[in-house]
N, C-alpha and C positions, 0 to 999 in steps of 0.2 A: 505495502501500499504506499501513495504517496506519505512525504512526511509534511505536513501541516505549515502553512505559514503563521508565525507565531508576531512577524515584524510589523511595525506601522508603515504604512506610508505616507510621506510626507511630500507635498510638495507646493512649489511656490507658485502665485502665476499673478499674470498684470493683466486686468479686466477692467474696461474704460478707465485707465488710469489710477487704479486704487488696485494696490499692491497686498496680497493676502496669503497668507500660508492654510491650506488644510492638511487634515491629518483624517488616513482610513486607518480602522484597524479591526479586525477577526476577531468576534467574542466567538471562544469554546467553552465548553463544560467537561470539565474531566480533561479523557482521554478521546471525544468523538474527535472524529476525522472532519464533519465538514461542520463549518462557522455558524453560531443560532442566530448571528444576525452579526453586521457591522456598524462600528460608530464613526460619525464623519462628525470632527469637529473643523470650524474654520473662523481664521481673528486676522482681523486687515492689520498691515503692519507698521502704516502710518497714523492712522488717525483712533484705530480702536473704534472707528463706525459699525463696522461689521465683526458679530460674535454670536455664533452658534454651537449647540451641541445636539445631533439627533441619533437615535437611537434605531435604526432598519432592521426588522426581521427578517430572518428567512423564512418566510412561512407564503403559500400560496394557495386560496381555496381550490379545496377540489383536492388536492394533493397533501399525501402523508410521507414525509421524510424522516427516513432513520439514518438519524446523524452518527449511531454509531459506526456504522459501514458504509452508508452513503448509497443505499437504496431509496428509490423512491417508488409509491404508490399511487397510480390517479382513480380517487374514489368517485362512487357516482351518487 
């Protein structure tokens, strides 16, 4: 099985003349190989005008995910 990613991805961006950094971090529970969700954070570098933290769940209606082995099933 592939080794899960445990590092955060940090990206510096310039959009509409506003420089900001964002970080995306996968969230795992125990030894699961599929992330339960992702934390998305952003902060403007120059004026602190942009700042947010969002947690996005790794779920979808009609699909059951086994986070331990990576299998997914469509349910009706």
